[in-house]
C-alpha positions in Angstrom: -15.5 -6.4 -39.3 -12.4 -7.8 -37.6 -13.0 -9.8 -34.5 -10.9 -9.5 -31.4 -9.3 -12.9 -32.1 -8.3 -11.8 -35.6 -6.8 -8.7 -34.2 -4.8 -10.7 -31.7 -3.5 -13.0 -34.6 -2.6 -10.0 -36.7 -0.8 -8.3 -33.8 1.0 -11.6 -33.1 2.3 -11.6 -36.7 3.5 -8.0 -36.4 5.2 -8.8 -33.1 7.0 -11.8 -34.6 8.2 -9.7 -37.5 9.4 -7.0 -35.2 11.1 -9.7 -33.0 9.2 -8.4 -30.0 9.6 -11.6 -27.9 7.5 -10.4 -24.9 4.5 -9.4 -27.0 4.7 -12.4 -29.3 4.9 -14.9 -26.5 2.1 -13.2 -24.5 -0.2 -13.1 -27.6 0.8 -16.7 -28.4 -0.2 -17.9 -24.9 -3.4 -15.9 -25.0 -4.4 -17.3 -28.5 -3.6 -20.8 -27.1 -6.0 -20.2 -24.2 -8.7 -19.0 -26.7 -8.3 -22.1 -28.8 -8.4 -24.3 -25.8 -11.7 -22.6 -24.8 -13.1 -23.1 -28.3 -12.5 -26.8 -28.3 -13.5 -27.3 -24.6 -17.1 -28.1 -25.2 -18.7 -31.0 -27.0 -18.1 -29.3 -30.3 -15.6 -26.8 -31.6 -17.0 -23.3 -31.9 -15.9 -19.7 -32.5 -15.8 -17.6 -29.4 -17.6 -14.3 -29.5 -15.6 -11.1 -28.9 -17.2 -11.0 -25.4 -16.0 -14.5 -24.7 -12.5 -13.8 -26.1 -12.4 -10.7 -23.8 -13.3 -12.9 -20.8 -10.3 -15.2 -21.7 -8.0 -12.2 -22.0 -9.3 -10.9 -18.6 -8.6 -14.3 -17.1 -5.1 -14.4 -18.6 -4.4 -10.9 -17.4 -5.5 -11.8 -13.9 -3.2 -14.9 -13.9 -0.3 -12.6 -14.8 -1.2 -10.2 -12.0 -1.4 -13.0 -9.5 1.8 -14.6 -10.7 3.6 -11.2 -10.5 2.5 -10.8 -6.9 3.6 -14.3 -6.1 7.0 -13.9 -7.7 7.5 -10.5 -6.0 6.7 -12.0 -2.6 9.1 -14.9 -3.4 11.8 -12.4 -4.1 12.0 -13.2 -7.8 11.8 -9.6 -9.1 12.8 -10.5 -12.6 10.0 -13.0 -13.1 7.6 -10.6 -11.4 8.6 -7.9 -13.9 8.0 -10.3 -16.8 4.5 -11.2 -15.6 3.7 -7.6 -15.1 4.9 -6.7 -18.6 2.8 -9.5 -20.1 -0.2 -8.2 -18.1 0.3 -4.7 -19.6 0.3 -6.2 -23.1 -3.0 -7.9 -22.4 -4.5 -4.8 -20.8 -4.3 -3.1 -24.3 -7.0 -5.5 -25.5 -9.3 -4.9 -22.5 -11.8 -2.1 -21.7 -10.1 0.6 -19.7 -10.4 -0.2 -16.0 -12.3 2.1 -13.8 -10.4 4.3 -11.4 -11.0 3.9 -7.7 -13.0 7.1 -7.7 -15.2 6.0 -10.5 -15.8 2.7 -8.9 -16.6 4.3 -5.5 -19.1 6.6 -7.2 -20.9 3.8 -9.0 -21.0 1.7 -5.8 -22.4 4.7 -3.8 -25.2 5.2 -6.3 -26.0 1.5 -6.1 -26.1 1.6 -2.3 -28.6 4.5 -2.6 -30.7 2.5 -5.1 -30.7 -0.6 -2.8 -31.6 1.6 0.2 -34.5 3.1 -1.8 -35.6 -0.5 -2.4 -35.4 -1.3 1.3 -32.1 -3.1 1.5 -29.6 -1.7 4.0 -26.4 -2.7 5.9 -24.3 -5.8 5.2 -27.3 -7.9 4.1 -27.7 -5.5 1.1 -24.5 -6.8 -0.4 -26.1 -9.1 -2.9 -28.6 -6.5 -4.0 -26.0 -3.9 -4.4 -23.7 -6.3 -6.3 -26.6 -7.0 -8.7 -26.9 -3.3 -9.4 -23.2 -2.6 -9.7 -22.0 -5.6 -11.8 -23.7 -4.8 -15.1 -22.5 -1.2 -14.8 -18.9 -2.2 -14.4 -18.7 -5.3 -16.5 -15.2 -5.8 -17.7 -14.0 -2.6 -16.3 -13.3 -3.7 -12.7 -12.5 -7.1 -11.2 -15.0 -8.9 -9.1 -12.8 -8.8 -6.0 -12.3 -5.1 -6.3 -16.0 -4.5 -6.8 -16.9 -6.6 -3.8 -14.4 -4.8 -1.6 -15.8 -1.4 -2.6 -19.3 -2.5 -1.9 -18.4 -3.9 1.5 -16.7 -0.7 2.4 -19.7 1.4 1.2 -22.1 -0.7 3.2 -19.9 -0.6 6.3 -19.9 3.1 6.2 
């Protein structure tokens, strides 16, 4: 069975041979981040696919934030580059939920929390506890929190 890290390394080799500069530099940076994570603790260890996915998610988020910062700073070219790198990383992540799918999951969770006696803004924590495992890796925390706040406000 190939691990996610092995797949990244294999894809990096293909990208290098194809002279795909964007893909190879993005994968190189991501593998470096994975290696850094592996040696971060007291002893070097192999990351599980879940942990590798968390690193990729974090890297993709960095690209998104950098793209926004560059765009606001009027540096369109740099913003495009960051966005393109983010798209490369997105291929290795679970498909993100659409706004409709997220809203639906949140609405169900709000109903569950209500049934358990939690309502209004104070139910936020309880609703998040129900939603998070259902959307793990498929929606960013900030996006989920915003959707829950909106549902509870309504």
